[in-house]
TIMI-2910 file (N, C-alpha, C, CB; in pm, 1 decimal, decimal comma, always signed):
<rs>
+----------+----------+----------+----------+----------+----------+----------+----------+----------+----------+----------+----------+------+
!      n_x !      n_y !      n_z !     ca_x !     ca_y !     ca_z !      c_x !      c_y !      c_z !     cb_x !     cb_y !     cb_z ! resn !
+----------+----------+----------+----------+----------+----------+----------+----------+----------+----------+----------+----------+------+
!   -924,4 !  -5993,4 !    +70,1 !  -1002,7 !  -6083,8 !    +93,4 !  -1147,2 !  -6025,9 !    +10,7 !  -1004,7 !  -6109,1 !   +253,8 !  Met !
!  -1159,8 !  -6116,4 !   -109,9 !  -1289,0 !  -6017,9 !   -160,8 !  -1423,9 !  -6080,9 !    -97,2 !  -1307,2 !  -6015,7 !   -348,9 !  Leu !
!  -1518,7 !  -6026,1 !   -152,4 !  -1678,8 !  -6040,6 !    -69,5 !  -1717,4 !  -6109,1 !   -236,8 !  -1796,1 !  -5837,1 !     +7,3 !  Asn !
!  -1797,7 !  -6214,3 !   -229,8 !  -1859,9 !  -6262,9 !   -377,5 !  -1971,9 !  -6192,7 !   -366,0 !  -1891,9 !  -6429,1 !   -410,4 !  Ser !
!  -2073,6 !  -6105,4 !   -245,4 !  -2145,2 !  -6027,9 !   -276,8 !  -2140,3 !  -5935,7 !   -345,9 !  -2174,2 !  -6004,0 !   -216,6 !  Asp !
!  -2000,5 !  -5870,5 !   -340,2 !  -1991,6 !  -5752,7 !   -405,8 !  -2010,8 !  -5776,8 !   -569,5 !  -1854,5 !  -5688,7 !   -366,5 !  His !
!  -1964,8 !  -5871,9 !   -618,9 !  -1973,2 !  -5912,4 !   -733,6 !  -2060,5 !  -5894,8 !   -828,4 !  -1965,0 !  -5998,6 !   -726,1 !  Ala !
!  -2209,6 !  -5911,9 !   -719,4 !  -2380,7 !  -5955,7 !   -821,1 !  -2375,6 !  -5763,5 !   -826,1 !  -2596,0 !  -6076,5 !   -685,9 !  Asn !
!  -2334,3 !  -5680,0 !   -723,0 !  -2385,4 !  -5589,8 !   -763,7 !  -2378,5 !  -5516,8 !   -897,9 !  -2364,9 !  -5536,4 !   -688,9 !  Phe !
!  -2497,8 !  -5375,2 !   -979,5 !  -2447,2 !  -5377,9 !  -1073,7 !  -2345,6 !  -5251,7 !  -1076,5 !  -2542,7 !  -5392,7 !  -1164,4 !  Pro !
!  -2296,6 !  -5226,7 !  -1175,2 !  -2183,9 !  -5119,9 !  -1212,3 !  -2269,1 !  -4993,8 !  -1236,8 !  -2085,7 !  -5161,9 !  -1355,9 !  Arg !
!  -2217,9 !  -4839,5 !  -1180,5 !  -2320,1 !  -4743,8 !  -1185,8 !  -2299,8 !  -4692,1 !  -1321,8 !  -2314,8 !  -4635,7 !  -1073,2 !  Ala !
!  -2443,9 !  -4649,6 !  -1353,8 !  -2403,8 !  -4558,7 !  -1482,2 !  -2366,7 !  -4464,9 !  -1514,5 !  -2454,2 !  -4537,6 !  -1539,9 !  Ser !
!  -2368,1 !  -4363,8 !  -1649,5 !  -2247,1 !  -4295,7 !  -1647,4 !  -2328,9 !  -4149,6 !  -1604,1 !  -2149,5 !  -4304,4 !  -1805,1 !  Phe !
!  -2450,0 !  -4155,6 !  -1601,8 !  -2537,4 !  -4029,7 !  -1512,8 !  -2484,7 !  -4045,5 !  -1370,0 !  -2728,5 !  -4049,5 !  -1508,8 !  Ile !
!  -2484,8 !  -4137,1 !  -1333,1 !  -2450,3 !  -4155,3 !  -1129,8 !  -2319,6 !  -4116,9 !  -1122,4 !  -2455,0 !  -4339,6 !  -1039,9 !  Arg !
!  -2233,6 !  -4164,2 !  -1212,5 !  -2069,3 !  -4135,8 !  -1202,5 !  -2108,2 !  -3964,5 !  -1257,7 !  -1935,9 !  -4262,9 !  -1337,3 !  Arg !
!  -2174,2 !  -3893,8 !  -1357,1 !  -2145,5 !  -3762,1 !  -1336,7 !  -2174,5 !  -3711,8 !  -1277,1 !  -2153,2 !  -3701,0 !  -1388,0 !  Leu !
!  -2290,4 !  -3747,3 !  -1175,9 !  -2338,3 !  -3695,3 !  -1032,9 !  -2248,1 !  -3692,5 !   -954,0 !  -2435,8 !  -3764,5 !   -966,2 !  Gly !
!  -2195,2 !  -3769,7 !   -950,2 !  -2105,7 !  -3820,4 !   -810,0 !  -1945,7 !  -3687,0 !   -851,6 !  -2044,8 !  -4073,6 !   -824,7 !  Ala !
!  -1932,8 !  -3694,1 !   -964,5 !  -1830,3 !  -3598,2 !   -965,6 !  -1861,9 !  -3453,5 !   -953,4 !  -1762,9 !  -3614,9 !  -1077,0 !  Met !
!  -1993,2 !  -3401,6 !  -1007,1 !  -2061,5 !  -3268,0 !   -990,6 !  -2088,4 !  -3246,8 !   -832,0 !  -2207,2 !  -3264,0 !  -1079,5 !  Ala !
!  -2097,4 !  -3347,8 !   -737,6 !  -2098,4 !  -3318,8 !   -583,0 !  -2004,7 !  -3337,1 !   -543,0 !  -2172,9 !  -3377,2 !   -501,1 !  Tyr !
!  -1869,6 !  -3389,7 !   -605,3 !  -1713,8 !  -3398,9 !   -538,6 !  -1715,2 !  -3264,2 !   -540,2 !  -1572,5 !  -3477,7 !   -622,1 !  Asp !
!  -1720,6 !  -3206,1 !   -716,6 !  -1664,0 !  -3058,3 !   -729,1 !  -1725,4 !  -2960,5 !   -637,7 !  -1684,6 !  -3001,5 !   -870,8 !  Ser !
!  -1853,9 !  -2989,1 !   -624,2 !  -1889,3 !  -2873,2 !   -512,8 !  -1900,7 !  -2881,5 !   -386,5 !  -1994,0 !  -2821,5 !   -527,1 !  Met !
!  -1837,3 !  -3024,2 !   -359,7 !  -1766,4 !  -3006,3 !   -198,9 !  -1611,3 !  -2988,0 !   -210,2 !  -1791,7 !  -3156,2 !    -92,8 !  Leu !
!  -1576,1 !  -2986,7 !   -307,0 !  -1430,0 !  -2892,5 !   -293,6 !  -1433,2 !  -2774,7 !   -306,0 !  -1329,2 !  -2912,9 !   -381,3 !  Ala !
!  -1531,5 !  -2738,2 !   -378,1 !  -1546,0 !  -2576,8 !   -383,2 !  -1590,0 !  -2525,0 !   -225,8 !  -1680,1 !  -2527,7 !   -508,3 !  Val !
!  -1649,3 !  -2554,6 !   -149,4 !  -1711,4 !  -2531,4 !    -46,0 !  -1596,6 !  -2532,9 !    +47,8 !  -1822,2 !  -2620,5 !    -23,1 !  Ala !
!  -1540,6 !  -2655,2 !    +78,8 !  -1403,3 !  -2678,2 !   +116,6 !  -1330,2 !  -2577,3 !   +130,6 !  -1340,8 !  -2750,7 !    +39,9 !  Val !
!  -1255,6 !  -2503,7 !    -27,7 !  -1214,1 !  -2391,2 !    -65,2 !  -1247,9 !  -2259,7 !    -21,6 !  -1229,4 !  -2395,2 !   -164,0 !  Tyr !
!  -1388,3 !  -2257,1 !    -10,7 !  -1457,2 !  -2113,4 !    +39,7 !  -1418,4 !  -2127,6 !   +190,6 !  -1647,7 !  -2096,1 !    +13,5 !  Met !
!  -1441,4 !  -2243,7 !   +290,3 !  -1441,4 !  -2223,2 !   +398,8 !  -1289,3 !  -2192,7 !   +479,6 !  -1514,1 !  -2324,1 !   +434,9 !  Cys !
!  -1204,7 !  -2236,2 !   +353,9 !  -1046,8 !  -2247,4 !   +407,9 !  -1014,0 !  -2038,2 !   +365,1 !   -911,7 !  -2416,5 !   +267,2 !  Ala !
!  -1075,2 !  -2014,1 !   +278,9 !  -1093,0 !  -1877,1 !   +244,7 !  -1110,8 !  -1769,6 !   +325,7 !  -1179,4 !  -1869,4 !   +178,4 !  Gly !
!  -1256,9 !  -1841,5 !   +390,5 !  -1297,5 !  -1721,0 !   +466,8 !  -1244,1 !  -1737,4 !   +634,4 !  -1474,6 !  -1707,0 !   +453,2 !  Ala !
!  -1211,8 !  -1874,9 !   +628,9 !  -1114,3 !  -1890,9 !   +778,5 !   -990,7 !  -1789,9 !   +741,6 !  -1041,3 !  -2083,3 !   +814,4 !  Leu !
!   -910,2 !  -1817,3 !   +656,2 !   -767,7 !  -1730,2 !   +634,5 !   -810,9 !  -1544,1 !   +619,5 !   -679,3 !  -1799,2 !   +453,9 !  Gly !
!   -934,5 !  -1509,1 !   +603,1 !   -950,8 !  -1389,7 !   +588,1 !  -1014,2 !  -1353,9 !   +772,4 !  -1057,0 !  -1364,3 !   +439,3 !  Phe !
!  -1092,1 !  -1449,2 !   +824,0 !  -1101,4 !  -1419,5 !   +931,9 !   -987,4 !  -1356,3 !  +1037,3 !  -1146,8 !  -1514,1 !   +959,4 !  Gly !
!   -867,1 !  -1464,6 !  +1014,1 !   -728,4 !  -1448,5 !  +1035,6 !   -678,1 !  -1313,8 !  +1049,6 !   -661,2 !  -1507,1 !   +936,2 !  Val !
!   -687,8 !  -1314,4 !   +915,4 !   -617,8 !  -1174,7 !   +874,3 !   -723,6 !  -1035,3 !   +935,7 !   -604,1 !  -1170,9 !   +674,9 !  Phe !
!   -813,7 !  -1044,7 !   +937,0 !   -945,7 !   -951,3 !   +990,3 !   -886,3 !   -968,9 !  +1160,9 !  -1151,2 !  -1038,4 !   +947,1 !  Phe !
!   -863,1 !  -1061,6 !  +1219,3 !   -854,9 !  -1056,4 !  +1341,7 !   -703,6 !   -982,3 !  +1375,3 !   -880,1 !  -1199,8 !  +1394,1 !  Ala !
!   -629,3 !  -1025,0 !  +1286,3 !   -458,3 !   -984,3 !  +1298,4 !   -439,8 !   -832,2 !  +1303,3 !   -361,5 !  -1039,8 !  +1155,4 !  Leu !
!   -509,6 !   -780,4 !  +1198,9 !   -571,8 !   -622,8 !  +1174,1 !   -634,7 !   -560,9 !  +1256,0 !   -657,3 !   -605,4 !  +1080,4 !  Gln !
!   -724,4 !   -616,4 !  +1332,5 !   -851,7 !   -573,0 !  +1412,1 !   -753,5 !   -527,4 !  +1578,6 !   -998,0 !   -742,1 !  +1426,0 !  Ser !
!   -620,0 !   -668,7 !  +1603,2 !   -582,0 !   -649,5 !  +1693,9 !   -447,6 !   -568,3 !  +1709,6 !   -591,9 !   -750,1 !  +1734,1 !  Ser !
!   -379,4 !   -504,2 !  +1581,1 !   -314,7 !   -425,4 !  +1593,4 !   -195,2 !   -437,0 !  +1499,8 !   -300,5 !   -418,2 !  +1710,2 !  Gly !
!   -181,0 !   -573,2 !  +1492,7 !    -49,6 !   -673,0 !  +1475,7 !    -34,9 !   -640,6 !  +1334,3 !    -68,3 !   -853,9 !  +1509,1 !  Leu !
!   -155,3 !   -591,5 !  +1258,2 !   -125,3 !   -554,9 !  +1086,2 !   -188,3 !   -389,6 !  +1091,7 !   -241,2 !   -685,7 !   +943,1 !  Ile !
!    -84,3 !   -370,1 !  +1035,1 !   -146,3 !   -176,6 !  +1033,1 !   -220,2 !   -179,4 !   +897,0 !    +11,9 !    -16,8 !  +1021,3 !  Ala !
!   -299,3 !    -55,8 !   +877,7 !   -368,1 !    -50,2 !   +752,9 !   -265,6 !    +29,6 !   +683,5 !   -518,4 !    +12,2 !   +754,9 !  Met !
!   -173,2 !    +92,4 !   +692,2 !   -104,1 !   +145,5 !   +614,3 !   -151,3 !   +226,9 !   +519,3 !    -46,8 !    +72,0 !   +574,0 !  Asn !
!   -262,6 !   +331,6 !   +538,0 !   -317,8 !   +387,6 !   +477,2 !   -421,4 !   +376,5 !   +385,2 !   -259,3 !   +418,3 !   +455,1 !  Gly !
!   -430,8 !   +245,9 !   +382,1 !   -556,6 !   +150,3 !   +342,4 !   -673,8 !   +225,8 !   +402,6 !   -548,7 !    -16,0 !   +407,8 !  His !
!   -823,5 !   +197,2 !   +295,5 !   -931,9 !   +278,6 !   +383,7 !  -1010,5 !   +146,4 !   +441,2 !  -1046,2 !   +400,5 !   +281,9 !  Glu !
!  -1048,0 !    +38,2 !   +343,0 !  -1088,9 !   -118,8 !   +408,8 !   -967,9 !   -237,7 !   +384,6 !  -1245,3 !   -184,4 !   +320,3 !  His !
!  -1014,9 !   -329,6 !   +485,1 !   -922,4 !   -407,4 !   +484,4 !   -889,5 !   -506,7 !   +382,9 !   -933,4 !   -452,6 !   +577,4 !  Val !
!   -984,5 !   -532,3 !   +284,7 !   -969,7 !   -564,5 !   +169,5 !   -896,6 !   -517,8 !    +92,6 !  -1046,6 !   -565,7 !   +127,9 !  Ser !
!   -875,2 !   -361,3 !    +73,6 !   -750,8 !   -313,1 !    +13,7 !   -657,9 !   -322,0 !    +78,5 !   -745,5 !   -201,5 !    -22,9 !  Asp !
!   -637,7 !   -337,8 !   +212,3 !   -529,9 !   -394,1 !   +256,1 !   -484,1 !   -514,5 !   +218,0 !   -536,7 !   -396,6 !   +362,1 !  Leu !
!   -516,7 !   -588,2 !   +212,2 !   -532,6 !   -766,7 !   +195,9 !   -483,1 !   -787,5 !    +55,2 !   -712,7 !   -839,2 !   +209,4 !  Leu !
!   -519,1 !   -671,6 !    -58,6 !   -498,7 !   -712,0 !   -223,2 !   -380,6 !   -636,7 !   -213,4 !   -620,9 !   -661,2 !   -358,6 !  Asn !
!   -303,6 !   -512,8 !   -132,9 !   -183,2 !   -461,5 !   -173,4 !    -80,1 !   -517,3 !    -66,6 !   -189,3 !   -302,9 !   -184,2 !  Asn !
!    -79,1 !   -657,0 !     +9,5 !    -18,7 !   -690,7 !    +94,2 !    +16,0 !   -787,9 !    +20,0 !    -65,7 !   -700,4 !   +209,8 !  Thr !
!   +188,1 !   -750,9 !    -53,6 !   +279,0 !   -850,2 !   -105,7 !   +330,6 !   -979,7 !    -13,6 !   +395,3 !   -772,2 !   -146,6 !  Pro !
!   +333,0 !   -923,1 !    +84,3 !   +416,6 !  -1018,8 !   +193,0 !   +340,1 !  -1143,4 !   +228,8 !   +446,4 !   -939,8 !   +338,7 !  His !
!   +237,0 !  -1120,7 !   +233,3 !   +120,2 !  -1239,3 !   +301,8 !     -5,1 !  -1281,4 !   +164,8 !    +10,2 !  -1140,6 !   +472,6 !  Leu !
!    +61,3 !  -1345,4 !    +86,3 !    -25,1 !  -1401,1 !    -50,4 !    -53,1 !  -1526,9 !    -30,5 !    +47,5 !  -1396,9 !   -193,1 !  Pro !
!    -46,8 !  -1555,5 !   +127,4 !    -39,0 !  -1717,9 !   +139,4 !   -171,8 !  -1716,8 !   +199,7 !    +94,3 !  -1798,8 !   +239,2 !  Trp !
!   -251,4 !  -1600,8 !   +288,0 !   -327,9 !  -1605,0 !   +365,9 !   -499,5 !  -1604,8 !   +265,0 !   -280,9 !  -1484,5 !   +469,1 !  Ile !
!   -482,3 !  -1521,4 !   +146,5 !   -599,5 !  -1480,8 !    +77,0 !   -589,8 !  -1464,4 !    -32,7 !   -652,1 !  -1387,8 !   +110,4 !  Leu !
!   -544,9 !  -1537,6 !   -136,0 !   -499,0 !  -1508,5 !   -256,0 !   -565,4 !  -1497,0 !   -361,6 !   -427,2 !  -1572,8 !   -281,4 !  Pro !
!   -708,8 !  -1496,6 !   -336,5 !   -815,8 !  -1504,2 !   -432,3 !   -871,7 !  -1354,7 !   -439,8 !   -930,2 !  -1615,8 !   -387,1 !  Thr !
!   -920,8 !  -1313,3 !   -549,7 !   -976,2 !  -1209,7 !   -586,5 !  -1100,6 !  -1222,3 !   -514,8 !   -980,9 !  -1193,8 !   -725,4 !  Leu !
!  -1192,7 !  -1337,6 !   -567,8 !  -1333,5 !  -1333,5 !   -550,6 !  -1386,0 !  -1348,5 !   -388,7 !  -1390,4 !  -1450,7 !   -642,1 !  Asp !
!  -1268,0 !  -1335,5 !   -349,9 !  -1339,2 !  -1362,7 !   -193,2 !  -1304,3 !  -1242,2 !   -101,4 !  -1273,9 !  -1513,3 !   -109,4 !  Ser !
!  -1249,8 !  -1120,0 !   -163,5 !  -1224,4 !  -1024,8 !   -148,1 !  -1321,3 !   -966,1 !   -228,1 !  -1108,0 !  -1005,5 !   -158,5 !  Ala !
!  -1349,1 !   -951,4 !   -325,6 !  -1480,5 !   -919,4 !   -371,4 !  -1604,3 !   -934,5 !   -291,6 !  -1499,0 !   -987,1 !   -475,4 !  Leu !
!  -1596,8 !  -1041,4 !   -237,8 !  -1704,0 !  -1095,4 !   -122,9 !  -1731,0 !  -1028,5 !     -7,4 !  -1669,3 !  -1216,2 !    -69,8 !  Cys !
!  -1605,3 !   -989,2 !    +44,7 !  -1559,0 !   -933,0 !   +162,5 !  -1616,6 !   -759,6 !   +120,0 !  -1368,5 !   -966,6 !   +186,7 !  Trp !
!  -1610,3 !   -747,8 !    +22,9 !  -1621,7 !   -535,9 !    -12,4 !  -1801,3 !   -556,1 !    +10,7 !  -1555,5 !   -443,0 !   -268,1 !  Arg !
!  -1824,7 !   -638,3 !   -103,4 !  -1977,6 !   -690,6 !   -110,7 !  -2053,9 !   -692,3 !    +71,3 !  -1967,7 !   -884,9 !   -191,5 !  Ile !
!  -1984,7 !   -778,9 !   +159,8 !  -2050,7 !   -760,5 !   +294,8 !  -2022,6 !   -690,7 !   +378,9 !  -2057,4 !   -842,3 !   +355,9 !  Leu !
!  -1922,7 !   -568,3 !   +358,3 !  -1830,6 !   -471,8 !   +414,2 !  -1958,6 !   -353,7 !   +386,4 !  -1654,9 !   -454,1 !   +325,7 !  Cys !
!  -2032,9 !   -333,9 !   +264,9 !  -2126,1 !   -230,3 !   +191,0 !  -2234,4 !   -270,9 !   +279,2 !  -2156,1 !   -244,2 !    +14,0 !  His !
!  -2301,0 !   -413,8 !   +301,1 !  -2417,3 !   -440,6 !   +370,6 !  -2416,9 !   -455,5 !   +476,3 !  -2473,1 !   -519,6 !   +342,7 !  Ile !
!  -2305,2 !   -446,3 !   +592,6 !  -2292,2 !   -400,2 !   +730,6 !  -2312,0 !   -266,5 !   +737,3 !  -2168,3 !   -429,8 !   +790,0 !  Leu !
!  -2269,0 !   -187,7 !   +653,9 !  -2241,1 !    -43,3 !   +682,5 !  -2377,2 !    +25,1 !   +686,9 !  -2143,9 !    +25,1 !   +570,6 !  Glu !
+----------+----------+----------+----------+----------+----------+----------+----------+----------+----------+----------+----------+------+
</rs>
């Protein structure tokens, strides 16, 4: 059932639609970053608890980048780079 009141509203302008697309894109990136941080947190927790061995690596990010059987946890290089920066800040 259509509401006749909606037919009287003006259509969104190009600038408003472009702004909505930019907002949606930033929201999607934020969700992806949160998912990556959560995945790395799970990986770090598994490594800290001893379920995943370091295998001669000095940092957890090196272990993550060189773990071929766990590519689904955190496949992006930029998240590992952010983790390295965070490790250096916390040292």
